[in-house]
C-alpha positions, 0 to 999 in steps of 0.5 A, a space after each residue: 500500500 502506498 502512503 498518500 502523505 508520502 506522495 504529496 510530500 514528494 510532489 511538493 518537494 519537487 515543486 511540480 504541483 500541476 494545479 499551481 502551474 496551471 494557476 500561475 499560467 492562468 494568472 499571467 494570462 489574466 494579468 496580460 489581458 488586464 494590461 491589454 484592456 487598460 491600454 485600450 481604455 487609456 487609448 480610448 480616453 486619449 482619443 475621446 479627449 482629443 475629439 472633445 478638444 477638437 470639438 471645442 476648438 471647432 465650436 469656438 472657431 465657428 462662433 468667431 467666424 459668425 461674429 466676423 461675418 456679422 461685423 463684415 455685414 454691418 460694415 457693408 451696410 454702414 458703407 452703403 449708408 455713408 453717401 446718405 450722410 454725405 448728402 446730409 452734410 452737403 445739404 446743411 452746408 448749402 443752406 443760406 444764413 437766412 434759411 438756417 432758422 427755419 423749422 424744416 432746416 432744424 428738422 434736417 439737422 436733427 435727422 442728420 444728427 440722429 443718423 450720425 449718432 446711430 452709426 457712431 453707436 455701431 462703431 463708425 468714427 470719422 477720420 480726422 484730416 484737416 491740419 493733420 499730417 498725411 497718412 496713406 493708410 487713412 487719407 487719399 491724396 487728390 492733389 497737392 496745393 500751396 501749404 505746409 508740406 505733408 499737412 492736409 490743407 483741405 478735406 474733400 470727402 470725409 473718411 470713416 473708420 468702422 471699429 478701428 478698420 478704415 472703411 473709407 479713406 478721407 479724400 484730401 488736398 495736401 500741402 506741397 511746401 510752397 508758402 501761400 502769398 497773402 
């Protein structure tokens, strides 16, 4: 008869327990599978974060483009209205002193002032020209005449900026350096 206790002690002393070998291999396989799944999860998370950042950038970019299109549309509308403002200015400068006190002239002045105020509230600003040094970014020289060199001596058509961008350059007459004779 064989003693089972002796057999067990022989197997454990040899270190060849078949169950422990299977468990170790199974444990290693499970650990590797777990590591693989963790790597996949990290990859998915990184991809998700990248896509989320791309979406946020896309959303910000489209909102910025919408705002730029809105500003461009406003500037084009204001540019179309500028001739009306010019006509009001010409009409008011052409009014004689005798007619300046009439109520219809006051009404025209009020309409012109209201139009100018509304456009200024939207971001329209006149470009200062008379007596200023000539700046090719702000002014368009129509001709030169006697006067201080490089200084604007006459404004033919008023220029405007719309939110710090030149919408229409001022058309001006620039001094050529010749002194005017009195």
